[in-house]
N, C-alpha and C positions, 0 to 999 in steps of 0.2 A: 330254157333252163339247163344248166349243165349239169349232168348226172355223176360227174366224176367224184363219187363220195367217197371221202377219206375216212378212214378208220381211225380215229383219233387215238393217240397213245400206244399205238402198236409199232411196227417196224417201219420207220418212215422210209427208208430207201431201198427196202426189200420188195420183191413181189410176193404176193400171197401164196403162190404155188411154185414150190422150187423144186430142183431136183435134190435127191438126198433119200436116206432111209426114213420110213415113215412110221408112226404107230399103228399097229392093228386095233380098231375099234371094236367095241361088242356089240352084240346083239344084232347080228347082219340080218336075220330074218325081218323083224319088225322095222328097222332103220338103216336100210342096206348103204352102205358106203361105197364108192368106187375109186378108182385110180385115175388121176389125171395123166394121161400119156403123151408127154411133152414131144414125143417123136412123131406125133400125128397131130401137131398143130395144137394141141390142149384138148382134144376130144375126149369127153368123158366116157370111159368104158367102165360100166357097172361090173360088180363081182359076183355074179350069178346069184342074185338073190331069190329066194324061194317064194317071196310075195313082192310083187311088182307094182302093187297098187299105188304106192307111194313113190315111186322112182321120180315124179316130175316135181315132188315137194321136199324131197330129201337133200341133204348136204352131201352129194355124190362125188366127193373128191377127197383126198387125203393132204395133209400138209406136211412138212419137213419137220424135223425135230426141232430145228432152230424157230421155226413160226410157231410150232407149238409151244416152245418155252416162253414164247410172248404172250401167247395167249393166256397161257397158265398165270402169268403176272397180272393179267385183267381182272383175274378172279377178285382180287382185293378191292378193284372197283365196281364190282358187280352191283352191289346193294345201292349206291348212289347212282348209278347208270340206270337201274330199273327203277328207282323211285321217280327219276326225270321222265323216262319211258312212259310211265303210268300217268303222272300227273300233266304233262304237257300233250298228250295224245288228243285230248278233246279241249283242254284249255289255252293251249297256245293261240295267242292274239285272238282271243275269242271274239270280240266285237266285229273285227273285219272278217275273219274265217266262217263266222256263224252267224252272230247276231244280226247283222245287216243283210243275211241272205236267207239261210236255212230257217231260222226263227220266224222270220216274217213269212217265208214262202210256206211254211208250216200252217200259218193262221193264228200263232200264239201271241205275238206283238206286233205292233206298228211302229214306224218310224216317225218322231216327232221333232226331229232336227233338220230345219231347212236346208241347211248346207249338204246334206246325205240325199235330198229329194233328187230325181232325176237319175240316180246312179243305182248301184246294186238293188236297195229296197224296192226300186220301180223298173226292175229288169234291164237295166242298161249295165251290162257287163263292166265291171270296173276291175281291171287287171291288176293293179296296185293293190287291191284288197283280196278279191277271190283267188288270185294266184298263190296267195300265201299258203292256202290249204294243201295245194299240190307240192310245193316246195316243202313244207313241213313235213309231209308225210313221205317224201321220197329222199330229202337231204337229211333230215332230222332224225325221225322215227326209225326209218329204216336202218339207218347207220347204226343207231343204238341197239335195235334188234340183231343186225348182223354181229356187231361187238360181243353181245351177250351169248347169241347162241353158238358162235365160234368158240368162245371161252369155255362154254359149257360141255362142248363137244372134243375139242382139239386139245386134250390134257392127258394124263396119264390115268386118270380114274374118271372116265366119264359118265360111268355108271352112277356114281355119287351125285352127278348134277342132272341126273334124268328128270325128275320132276320140274326143277326150274326151267330146264329146256323146253319142256312142252308147256308149261304155264305162260312162257314167254311167246311160244308160238299162238298159243290160244289169244292171246291181247293184242298180236299182231294182226291175226286173222278179224279181231274185232275192229281194230282201226281201218283194216282194208275195207271193211264192209261199208263204213261212212264214205270211204273214198270212191270207190266203185259205184256207190248209190247217188254220189254227186255226179259223176262224169260218165259212167258206163264202162265201155271199153277202157283198158289202161294197161300198162306194163305191171307184170306181178310175179311171174314164174322165176326169174332171175333173182328176184328180191327174197321171195320166199326161200330160194336155195341160200341165201345169205352171200351172194356173189357181188361184185363190183361191176355192174355193166360198163360197156364202152361209152365213151363220152358222145353224147349226140347221135347214137345208134342203137337205141332200145326198143325191142320188139313188144308191142302191146298184145295183150289176150283179150279175146272177146269177153265180154261181161259174162257169158254162159261159162267160159273156161276159168274165169276167176271165181265164180261159185263153186264150180267143180274143186277147185284146189282149196277154198276156205271149207267146205264141207270135208274134204279128205283131213285138212288140218286138225279139225276138231275131232273126227273120228279116231285119228291116229292118237291124238294127245289124251283123250278119255280112256283108250285102250292101254295106254303106256304109263301113265301117272299110276304110282304105287303110294297111295296116301298113309298107309300104316307102316310104311318102311323108315323105321327110326334112324337109319344110315344116311339118309337123303339130306344133301345141303338144303338148307332153307333161308329164306329172306323173310323176316317178320316186320320189323319196326319200319323199313323201307318199302314194304308191300302194302302201299297207303290204300289198297281196295280190300284186301282180304286178310292182311297181317299174316300171312305164311300159313294160312288154313287151305289145305289141298283140297278137301272134300269141298269146300265153298267154290274153289276154281273150277272142279268138276262139276258142280250142279250150274253153275254159270255156262259152262262150255255146252251142257246140254240144252240148256234155255236159249242160248243163242243159235244152237243148231235148228230148235224149234222155230225161232223167228227167221232164220233164214229159209227154212222150208216152206213157211207161209208166204214169204216174199215172192217165190217163183210158182205159188199154186195155180196162177192163172196161164202162164207161159208153158210149165212143165208139170202138170198135175200129177203124173206118175212119180216122177223123181221125187217131188214135193211130198207125196204120201211115204215113199220109203224114207227118205231122211227123218221126217217127222216121226214116224212110228219107231225108227232106231233110237231117236233121243228118247221118246216117251217109255220105252221099254229098258232103257240102259239102268244098269242096277243102282247107279248113283243117283238117279233121279233129276229132277229139275229143282227150282228154287222153292224153299219151305217156308219162308217167311220173309219179312222186311230186314231181317238181319243179313240175308244173301243178297242184299241189294248192290249192283255194281254202281259205284260211286266214286267219285274224287274229292277228297278233302282238300281244300283251299289251304294254300301255305299259310294264311292269315286266319288261324284256328287254334283252339286250345291243344296244348302239346298232348294231352292225353288222347286225343283225336288223331294224332301223327302229324299235326301241324307243326310248323316251324315258328319260333317266337320272332323271327325277323321280319315277320310279315311277307307281302309279295303280292301277287294276283289274288284278288278275292273270288268270291261268288260270282260267275260271269254277269248273269243277268242283273243281278243287284248292282253291280257297277255300272252296266250301260243304262240302266234305268235311275237310279239315285245318285250314284256317285258322279256320272257324267250331266247331272242336272236336267233328267228328264228327256233323254233321246229315245230310249225304248219303253214303250207304253202299253197298256193292255189294248188288245185288239178289239174291234167291234164284233169279230166273230166269237171270240171267247167270252166277252159280256154276254152275249145272246145265249150262249149254252149254259153259263152259270144261271142265268135267268129262267130258261124254259124247259130244262129237261126232267125236272122234277117238280110237283106240287107241294113239296115237303121240304123247301127250302128253311133256313134259318132266319128268323125275324130280325130285322134293324131299323132303326127309326132315323128319319130325316127331320131335322128342327128346323121349322118354317118361321117361327117366331117364338116370342116369349112362351106362348100357352099351346101353340100350334105345332103339332108335328105328325109326319106320315109314317105310316109302317109299311114296310114292304120285306118280302123274303127273297132269298139268293142261296146258291150254292155254300155251305159253310166253308168250304175251301177258299173261295173268294174273300171272305172275310178276314182272313189272317194272311193271305198272299198280295193283297192290293189294297192301297190307300184309295180313299174317295177323291175325286178330283179337285182342282184349284188349291193344292197345297202350297204353302209359303215356307220361306226358309226357315222361319221359326218353327212351324208345326213339323216340318221334316226333322230339323235338329232334335227336338223333343221327341219325335215319334208318335205324334198325337195326330188323329184324324180330324179333318175337317166337316165336323157333325152337321153343317147345313147343307153340305153337298152330297153327291152320289157317286157310285161306281160309273165311270164313262169311258168305254172303249172307242178307239179311233179307227176308222176305214183305213185298211192297207191301201197304200197309193195316194193317200191324201196329200194335196199340195198346200202351199200358202193361199190365202190365209187360214185355211184350217187347222193346219200345223203351225205352232209358235211355240218357242221355248218359254215365253213369257205372255199371259200366264199359263201355268202348267194346267191346261184345260183337262187333261185326261189322266187317267189312273196310274200311278207308278208303283213300283214293286214295295211290299210294306216291309220297309228297312230303317233300322235304326242308324240313322246318318252320323251323329256325333256320340261318342262315348259308348261304352258296353258292346264295342263292335265284334269282340270275340264271343259274346254271349249267344246262345242259341234259343231265344223265348219264342213259346209256341204262338204268341199273339202277333209276332212279326217275323214270318216264316223266313222270308228272303235276306235274312241277315248276312253280312260280308263273309262270315264264316261257315255258313251253311252248305253241306255238301251238295254236290249236284249228282242227280241219279241218271245213269247213261241206259241202264237195263235194270228193273225193278220187279220185285215179286209181284205186284199189280199187275204188270204188264205179263208176266209169266201165265197169269191166271186167265187174262183175255187171250193169250195166244191158245191157251187149253180150249176155252170158249169157242174159238174158232174152229180149232182141230174136231172137236167134238161135232160141231154143225157140219164140218165137211165128211163126217162118218170114218174119221182115223181112229186107230185103236192102239191102246199102250197100256202097261201095268200102272203107269202114272196117269192116266186118263180114266177115273172111275166115276165121273159124274157127267151129266149132261150140260149143253151149251147154257141154258139158264141158270144153273147152279154155279158154274164158273163166272159167268157175267156177275152174279151177285157177289160171290166172293171177291172177284176183282175190285166192285166199287168198294167194298168193305175194305179191302186191303190198303186201297187208296186213301181212304178215309183215316184208317189206322195209322200209315206213313205219316200223316199230317197232324196226327193225334188229336182227332176230332173227337169230341166227347160222345160216348155211345148213345145217349139220347138224341143228339142231333145228327149222328151218323144213321141211325135206325129211322128218324123221321124222314130223311132225304132219301134212303132206299126205298121206304115203304111208298113215297109219292113219285117214285120213277114212273114216267108216264109210260115207256115201253113195257114195264112189267103190269101195267093196267088196263092197255087199251087193246089187248089181245095179239100183240106183236110174236110172241114167243109160242103162243098156243095157235096161231094162224097156219103154221108151216111154210110161210114165205121166206124162204131162206135168205133173199135179198134184204128183206126188211128185218130180217133177225141180225144180219150181219152189219146193216147200218147201225143198229143200236150197240152192238159189241164194240165196233170201231170207234164209235162217238164216244162213248165212255172209256174205251182204251185210250183216245188221243187226249181227252181230259187227264187221265192219271200219268200218261208219259211227260205232259207239260213239266218243264219246259225245254225238252230235248227235240230241238227243232230237226235234228237229223233223222230222228225216227219218225217225227210227226209228218214231216214232208213226204217221207219215203211212203208211208202207209197211205197218205191221201193220194199221192199217184198211183199206187197199186190198186187201190179199192175204189177211188174217187169218194171216200167218206173221210169225215163228216162233211156236210155239205155246206162247203165254204163259199163266202162270196167271191166273186171275181175283183181282182184288184181295179180300184179306179183309174190308175194310170199305167201305162205301159210305155216305156222309153227304149223298148229293146230296137227301135228303128227296123221293125219288120221281122227281127229275129224270132220272136215269139207273136204269131198272128193276133191281131186285136181280138179281143174277146175270149181268148184262151189263156190257161194256166201254164205258167213256166214250167219246164220239164227237166231240165239238167242245168249245170254250168258248162260255159265254154272251156277247153283245154287253155291252159295259159298260153299267151302270145309267144313265149319263148318254146314252145313246143314245135313251131315252124322250123326250127334249126334241128329238129331229130330228122335223121335220114329215113328210118322206118316210116315216121308220119308222112314225110315228103312222099316217100313210095307208094303210099296207100291212100287213093283218092276217096276210098269210102269212108276213111275216117275224117277226112275233110269236108265231105260232103253232109256227113251226120253231125258235124259240129257245129249245132245251133243250139239255143236255149229252148227252142220248140220241138226238138226230136225227142221221142219217147225212148226210156231206156228200154233194154231185152225184155224185162219181167212186166213192164207198163203197156198193157195189150190195147188200149183205147183212150181217147181222149176224153177229158172230163166234160168239156163244153164242144157243142157242134160249131159249124162255122160262122153261125149268127151270134154265138157267145151264149147261147142258151145251154143249162145243164142238161146232160144226156141221162138216159137211164142206165145206171151201171149193170154189168153183167160179169159176176165174178165167181160163178158156177159152171165152167165150161166142160 
């Protein structure tokens, strides 16, 4: 892939850094700038900052007056560009970048399309699909990020754009997390600094260094944003995540920092504790309700939600499941967890005949998220269940004849296919216009539960692991608008609360309970579900039936990462570093993934998450 990323709409024929008089930019202490000394071949020469912690992530250069004037013009385009930056960050080509890989590897869904079998869903790296994630991050999102932060910084009044500068950086760190947790080591420093790296000669950073940079970006942003400063430039309608609410962005940043801290808890426990406690003690706190959820509103959504009346890409999972005719279906893993985590599920009946019916119970979230199996075109169009059937999940890695588009023998997302597609009915949760949550309040409570279990401390950590576990399940039920009676019954029946798990003192057993319910709450975010599974080896997912990796992932093992795109072989840095090439297998664990899930015989190993 060529990384000669062009900054659209700026100065087409001039270099970014030119000779000439430059603007002096404010706040040199927190956000130090430097001067590009062209007499030294473009070497960056910092301006004696008193705080050098952020030297590797700052925009340590100045630009000419001419270029600054061009960036100033870009400010008019900032709202539209910011909207695209937010929207396409996770949605862009969702099926090929996420659903056929991450969502399946996380255990949430299974592939039911025979033409996809033997490809990415079954560990056979498919460059035409998976490489899109890499190119979208570096060619599109990084370009938008660069245009935005340069416009906010390189103008006559950069202080006015301080909040938006750092909000943009928070979201870029958020996108970078999904990228590094997919690949591991990756180019990052030059992109954080909003530079245009040399084509096909871009340095990689180790994943540890990428995490260092993300932690610093979040710390600096939270310390720098002034939520009560009325003079700050603000994007509201086109901020389709928080609609200009800086306090919500701050709470999101702190919650994201805690997520990152727990990600490295096995490989760097001391650093993890330090970062977590910094987030938990920050004055702005973590998420406080489902109103703080980091989510993406589909374009095909009511205007009052920030949607565009013209339509466009819809809810990603609903499209892959119902709109595409049943390609993405409920996994057997998820069906089992819906049925087996609580003795207090909601009852439903299966009609076996005119007067005969069977009563079962299941997690109430299943009843609103999934149809029963064997749906027909007419029942899908009407949004009605096949009451003679049941909820049926598909084994991941199943091949023909187990998978077949006709009949639809597995459960599809509960989506109104025809008509009312901009409605958000509580009994058809995955309607096309339903926002997708990428980091939510329920997850934040499970993060706190694990932090408490690990003995970490903070002003925003006042309860114990069991209390946060309960609160996390309740927040998930509230998010799905589950009736209080059904939610309470389910929570009262959770087996981990009634079998001595939390009272026995076995931290590994407690962690399994926390991560399993967290995994349920994080659904359908396969980015996070897969990452947490690799980190903790929870929940106890089945091993895929098929492995078409050609030995890239040893038989009996779980996939651990995606390959770098084939085009990276043209990158001179990649060519010069054999360690990158050696580690470029789908069976290679990432930096924070300290042990294999299964042993060499394919048997699940006992996790060890408290080193």
